[in-house]
C-alpha positions as CSV (number, residue, x, y, z in Angstrom):
1,X,-130.0,160.6,79.8
2,X,-127.2,160.6,77.4
3,X,-128.0,159.0,73.9
4,X,-126.5,156.1,72.2
5,X,-125.9,156.2,68.7
6,X,-123.9,154.4,66.3
7,X,-121.2,155.4,64.1
8,X,-120.9,152.7,60.9
9,X,-117.9,153.3,59.1
10,X,-118.1,152.8,55.1
11,X,-115.3,153.8,53.7
12,X,-113.2,150.8,53.4
13,X,-112.1,149.3,49.1
14,X,-112.0,145.4,50.2
15,X,-109.2,145.1,47.4
16,X,-108.4,141.4,48.9
17,X,-112.2,140.0,47.3
18,X,-110.7,141.4,43.8
19,X,-112.2,141.3,41.1
20,X,-115.6,141.3,42.6
21,X,-114.7,144.5,44.6
22,X,-113.9,147.5,43.1
23,X,-113.5,151.0,43.9
24,X,-116.9,152.0,42.5
25,X,-118.5,149.0,44.4
26,X,-116.2,147.9,47.1
27,X,-116.8,145.5,49.7
28,X,-119.9,147.1,51.5
29,X,-121.6,147.1,48.2
30,X,-121.4,143.6,47.4
31,X,-124.6,141.0,47.6
32,X,-122.3,138.5,49.3
33,X,-125.2,136.9,51.5
34,X,-128.3,136.2,50.9
35,X,-130.3,139.5,48.4
36,X,-129.1,142.3,50.5
37,X,-125.9,144.4,50.5
38,X,-123.0,143.9,52.9
39,X,-123.7,147.4,54.2
40,X,-127.6,147.1,53.8
41,X,-127.5,144.0,56.5
42,X,-124.9,146.4,58.5
43,X,-127.9,148.8,58.9
44,X,-130.9,146.0,59.3
45,X,-129.0,144.1,62.3
46,X,-128.9,147.5,64.5
47,X,-132.5,148.6,63.8
48,X,-133.6,147.7,66.4
49,X,-131.0,148.9,68.7
50,X,-130.6,152.9,67.0
51,X,-133.4,154.5,65.2
52,X,-132.8,155.9,62.2
53,X,-132.1,159.3,63.6
54,X,-129.4,157.4,66.0
55,X,-127.6,155.9,62.8
56,X,-124.5,157.8,61.2
57,X,-122.0,157.1,58.5
58,X,-119.3,157.9,58.2
59,X,-117.5,157.3,54.3
60,X,-115.9,159.0,51.0
61,X,-118.1,161.7,49.2
62,X,-117.7,158.6,46.2
63,X,-119.8,156.6,47.7
64,X,-122.8,158.2,49.6
65,X,-124.6,158.2,46.4
66,X,-124.9,154.1,46.5
67,X,-125.2,154.0,50.5
68,X,-128.4,156.5,50.0
69,X,-130.0,154.2,47.8
70,X,-129.4,150.9,49.9
71,X,-130.6,153.0,53.0
72,X,-133.0,155.2,52.4
73,X,-134.4,155.2,56.0
74,X,-131.1,157.1,56.9
75,X,-131.4,160.9,57.1
76,X,-128.9,162.7,54.2
77,X,-127.1,164.7,57.2
78,X,-126.9,161.9,58.8
79,X,-123.9,160.6,56.3
80,X,-120.4,162.3,57.2
81,X,-118.6,162.9,53.9
82,X,-114.6,162.4,53.6
83,X,-113.0,164.1,51.0
84,X,-110.3,161.8,51.1
85,X,-109.5,158.7,53.2
86,X,-107.4,159.3,56.0
87,X,-107.4,155.9,58.0
88,X,-110.2,154.7,60.7
89,X,-108.4,157.0,63.7
90,X,-109.3,160.3,61.7
91,X,-112.5,158.8,60.5
92,X,-113.5,158.1,64.3
93,X,-112.4,161.3,65.0
94,X,-114.4,163.3,62.8
95,X,-117.6,161.1,63.4
96,X,-117.2,162.4,66.9
97,X,-117.3,166.3,67.1
98,X,-120.5,165.4,65.2
99,X,-122.1,163.3,67.5
100,X,-120.7,165.6,70.0
101,X,-122.0,168.7,68.3
102,X,-125.8,167.2,68.8
103,X,-125.4,165.5,72.8
104,X,-121.8,166.4,74.2
105,X,-122.8,163.2,76.8
106,X,-123.4,160.9,74.5
107,X,-122.1,157.1,73.7
108,X,-120.9,156.3,70.3
109,X,-120.8,152.9,68.8
110,X,-118.5,151.9,66.1
111,X,-119.3,149.3,63.9
112,X,-118.6,148.0,60.5
113,X,-120.1,148.2,57.3
114,X,-118.9,145.0,55.7
115,X,-118.4,142.4,58.1
116,X,-121.0,139.1,59.1
117,X,-122.4,138.6,62.2
118,X,-124.8,135.5,62.0
119,X,-125.7,135.6,66.1
120,X,-127.5,139.0,65.8
121,X,-129.6,138.9,68.7
122,X,-126.4,138.4,70.6
123,X,-124.8,141.1,69.1
124,X,-127.6,143.6,69.6
125,X,-127.5,142.4,73.5
126,X,-123.7,143.0,73.5
127,X,-124.7,146.6,72.5
128,X,-126.6,147.2,75.3
129,X,-124.4,145.6,77.7
130,X,-121.5,147.4,76.0
131,X,-122.8,150.6,76.4
132,X,-123.5,150.7,80.4
133,X,-120.0,149.7,80.3
134,X,-118.9,152.5,78.4
135,X,-121.0,154.7,80.3
136,X,-118.7,154.3,83.5
137,X,-116.3,156.1,80.9
138,X,-114.1,153.1,79.7
139,X,-113.2,152.2,76.1
140,X,-115.1,149.4,75.4
141,X,-114.0,146.5,72.6
142,X,-115.9,143.8,71.7
143,X,-113.7,140.8,71.2
144,X,-113.8,137.5,69.0
145,X,-113.5,134.0,70.8
146,X,-111.2,132.9,68.2
147,X,-111.9,129.4,66.0
148,X,-108.6,128.9,65.1
149,X,-104.5,130.8,65.3
150,X,-105.1,133.4,62.7
151,X,-102.3,135.4,61.7
152,X,-104.8,137.8,59.7
153,X,-106.5,139.2,62.8
154,X,-105.5,141.5,65.7
155,X,-105.3,139.7,69.0
156,X,-106.7,141.9,72.4
157,X,-105.0,140.1,75.5
158,X,-107.4,139.9,78.8
159,X,-106.5,140.9,81.7
160,X,-108.1,141.2,85.1
161,X,-112.1,140.5,84.9
162,X,-113.6,143.8,86.1
163,X,-117.2,142.5,86.6
164,X,-120.6,141.5,84.4
165,X,-123.4,143.1,83.0
166,X,-126.3,141.8,81.8
167,X,-124.3,138.2,81.3
168,X,-121.8,139.7,79.7
169,X,-118.0,139.2,81.6
170,X,-115.6,142.3,81.2
171,X,-112.1,142.3,81.5
172,X,-109.5,144.6,81.5
173,X,-107.1,144.9,78.3
174,X,-103.4,144.3,78.8
175,X,-102.6,144.8,75.2
176,X,-103.1,144.7,71.2
177,X,-101.2,142.7,69.2
178,X,-101.3,142.9,65.9
179,X,-101.4,139.8,62.7
180,X,-98.9,137.4,65.1
181,X,-96.5,134.9,63.3
182,X,-98.2,131.5,63.5
183,X,-96.4,130.2,66.3
184,X,-97.4,133.2,68.8
185,X,-101.1,132.8,67.4
186,X,-100.8,129.3,68.3
187,X,-99.6,130.1,71.8
188,X,-102.2,133.2,72.1
189,X,-105.3,130.6,71.0
190,X,-104.2,127.6,73.1
191,X,-103.4,130.1,76.2
192,X,-107.7,131.0,76.5
193,X,-106.6,135.0,77.6
194,X,-107.2,136.5,74.1
195,X,-109.5,137.6,71.8
196,X,-109.8,138.1,68.3
197,X,-110.3,142.5,67.4
198,X,-113.5,142.4,65.9
199,X,-112.6,146.7,65.3
200,X,-116.0,147.6,67.3
201,X,-115.6,150.0,70.1
202,X,-118.3,151.4,72.0
203,X,-117.0,154.8,74.0
204,X,-118.6,158.1,75.1
205,X,-117.5,160.2,73.1
206,X,-116.2,162.8,75.1
207,X,-113.6,160.1,76.3
208,X,-112.2,159.1,73.0
209,X,-111.8,162.5,72.1
210,X,-109.1,163.1,75.2
211,X,-107.2,160.5,73.9
212,X,-106.8,161.5,70.7
213,X,-106.0,164.8,72.5
214,X,-103.6,162.9,74.3
215,X,-102.1,160.2,71.5
216,X,-102.4,162.6,68.4
217,X,-102.7,166.0,69.3
218,X,-102.2,167.3,65.6
219,X,-104.9,165.3,64.7
220,X,-107.3,167.0,67.5
221,X,-106.3,169.7,66.7
222,X,-107.3,169.7,63.3
223,X,-110.6,168.6,64.2
224,X,-111.1,171.3,66.2
225,X,-110.5,173.8,63.5
226,X,-113.5,171.6,61.8
227,X,-115.6,171.3,65.0
228,X,-115.1,174.9,65.4
229,X,-117.1,175.2,61.7
230,X,-120.3,172.4,62.5
231,X,-122.9,173.5,61.1
232,X,-121.8,177.3,59.6
233,X,-121.4,177.7,55.5
234,X,-117.4,177.7,56.5
235,X,-118.0,173.7,57.1
236,X,-117.1,172.1,53.6
237,X,-114.5,175.0,52.8
238,X,-112.6,174.2,55.9
239,X,-113.1,170.4,55.7
240,X,-112.0,170.0,52.4
241,X,-109.1,172.1,53.2
242,X,-108.0,170.4,56.6
243,X,-108.5,166.8,55.6
244,X,-105.6,165.9,52.8
245,X,-103.3,167.2,55.5
246,X,-104.1,164.9,58.0
247,X,-102.1,161.9,58.8
248,X,-103.7,158.7,58.2
249,X,-103.5,156.3,61.0
250,X,-106.0,153.0,62.3
251,X,-107.6,153.6,65.8
252,X,-105.6,150.5,67.1
253,X,-101.7,151.9,66.4
254,X,-103.4,155.5,67.3
255,X,-105.0,155.3,69.6
256,X,-106.1,152.4,71.2
257,X,-102.8,150.6,71.9
258,X,-102.0,153.4,74.6
259,X,-105.1,154.4,75.7
260,X,-106.2,154.4,79.4
261,X,-108.9,152.1,81.1
262,X,-109.2,149.6,78.0
263,X,-111.6,146.7,78.6
264,X,-113.0,144.4,76.2
265,X,-116.1,142.5,75.9
266,X,-115.2,138.2,74.9
267,X,-119.0,138.0,72.4
268,X,-119.6,134.8,70.5
269,X,-122.1,135.9,67.7
270,X,-120.7,134.4,64.7
271,X,-118.6,136.9,63.3
272,X,-116.1,136.8,60.1
273,X,-114.9,140.3,58.9
274,X,-115.2,138.7,55.4
275,X,-111.7,139.7,54.7
276,X,-110.4,137.4,52.2
277,X,-112.1,135.2,49.3
278,X,-111.4,131.5,51.9
279,X,-113.7,133.8,54.8
280,X,-116.7,133.2,52.2
281,X,-116.8,129.8,54.2
282,X,-117.6,131.2,57.5
283,X,-121.0,132.9,56.2
284,X,-121.7,130.6,52.8
285,X,-122.6,126.9,53.3
286,X,-120.2,124.1,51.4
287,X,-121.3,121.5,48.9
288,X,-120.4,117.9,49.7
289,X,-117.5,117.9,48.2
290,X,-116.3,121.4,50.4
291,X,-116.9,123.9,47.6
292,X,-118.1,127.4,47.7
293,X,-119.8,127.8,44.6
294,X,-122.0,130.8,44.2
295,X,-123.3,131.0,40.4
296,X,-123.1,128.2,37.2
297,X,-120.9,125.6,38.0
298,X,-120.1,122.2,36.7
299,X,-117.4,120.1,38.5
300,X,-115.4,117.0,38.0
301,X,-113.1,115.7,40.5
302,X,-113.0,119.2,42.1
303,X,-112.8,119.8,45.8
304,X,-112.1,122.3,48.5
305,X,-112.2,125.2,45.8
306,X,-114.3,128.4,45.8
307,X,-115.8,129.5,42.8
308,X,-117.8,133.2,42.4
309,X,-118.9,132.5,38.9
310,X,-120.5,135.7,36.7
311,X,-123.2,135.4,33.7
312,X,-120.8,132.2,32.3
313,X,-120.6,128.2,33.2
314,X,-117.3,127.8,35.2
315,X,-116.2,124.4,34.1
316,X,-113.6,122.6,36.1
317,X,-112.1,119.4,36.5
318,X,-109.1,117.7,38.9
319,X,-108.8,121.0,40.9
320,X,-108.4,121.2,44.7
321,X,-108.0,123.9,46.9
322,X,-108.3,126.9,44.0
323,X,-109.9,130.5,44.3
324,X,-112.2,131.4,40.7
325,X,-113.4,134.4,40.4
326,X,-115.3,135.4,37.2
327,X,-116.5,139.0,37.4
328,X,-116.9,139.5,33.5
329,X,-114.3,141.4,32.7
330,X,-111.9,139.9,34.8
331,X,-111.3,136.1,36.2
332,X,-109.4,135.8,39.2
333,X,-107.3,132.3,39.4
334,X,-105.2,131.2,42.1
335,X,-104.0,128.7,44.7
336,X,-106.1,129.2,48.3
337,X,-102.7,129.2,49.9
338,X,-102.1,132.4,47.9
339,X,-105.0,134.5,47.9
340,X,-103.6,136.9,50.5
341,X,-101.5,137.9,47.4
342,X,-104.8,139.4,45.5
343,X,-103.8,142.6,47.7
344,X,-100.2,142.4,46.5
345,X,-102.2,141.9,42.3
346,X,-104.3,145.2,42.6
347,X,-101.3,146.9,43.6
348,X,-99.9,145.7,40.3
349,X,-102.9,146.4,38.0
350,X,-102.6,149.9,39.7
351,X,-99.1,150.7,39.2
352,X,-99.9,149.5,35.3
353,X,-102.7,151.9,35.5
354,X,-105.3,149.4,34.6
355,X,-108.3,151.4,36.1
356,X,-110.6,149.6,33.7
357,X,-110.6,146.5,36.0
358,X,-110.0,148.2,39.5
C-alpha cells in the first residue's frame, strides 16, 4: 500500500504582517493564535493523520533550527533545505524527489505552515478523502467556500461533478484565476461555482513530477540532477550549485493552470491565509467596539481598529478603521484601507538598507 506523507511549506516571509514578521522570524514563527506558533499549529493539526516519520518540511537553511525547536518530534532528516527560496513550484519538486526516493508510490499532501484552520476535524477528514481521490491519479486541490468577493485570493472554477468520496464532493477544475478585479470577484462569488485557492494540494508523487516534466522541463532536468545524488556525499554540493540557477516560479502558474486532470474538493474548514492585518479578524475575536486588540490598550471612541501592542501601553482617541502595530523597535500606523501597501513599505525599507528593522 502506498504511503501518505505531508510536505509542509515553511519558506514564506509574510512581509504583509510587518513589523511583527521579520526575516529572522517570518509569519510561521509568530504566535498569533493562542500560545503556539503558526508552524506548531500546522504540525499539531495533522499529527493524527501523519506520523512524525511521514511529515516533511521544506524550508530555508536559515529557518531550520527555529523550526526544529518548535517541532522536536519531527526527525531532523525530514527537513528539506533550500539554499535560497525559488518559489513553490521548485520547492514542491524538491520535496517530491525526496519522497519518491522513500516510496515511489507515495501520495503527498502539500500543506502550509502559516495558515489558520478553525475546523481541524473537518480538515483531517478532507485530507483522507483527497488522498483516496489522488490515489486514482487526479491532482487534487482543496477549495475554500468564498466568504466575500476577495481580490487577494486566487479562484478555482468548478466544472463537472465527478463523484463523492467520504461525504466530500469532487469537481473537475475548469480554470484557475489569480487575484481578480473587484467586479470579477463579485461575479465569481455570486455564481456559486468558484472556490478560493487554498494553496493546499494532494497528489501522487509521480503525477506531480510528470506535470513538472511536461510543463517545466528545465526545472525537471535540474531536479533529476539533484535526485541522482540523493543520499550521497555529492547531494549538498550539487544542490548548492544547481539551486541558485533554478528559475523562481509559483506552482499555480508553473503547473496547475496548465495541468491535466485537476479536481477540486470544496471544504468549509474555517480557513484563513492570515495574509494581512485585516485577516486577523478571521482568527481572533473583536471587542464590542469592533476592535481587535492584542496587548495593553486603552481607547476612547475607537472603533474597528486593530491594535497589536508590544511591551508598552497603546492609547488611542477617536480612531476608526486603523491598524496600529507596536513591535518595540518599529511601529506601524496606517488606515485599514491601505494595509495592502505594507509590502511596499517593506520594499522601501529594503531599498534604504534598513536591515535593522527587516
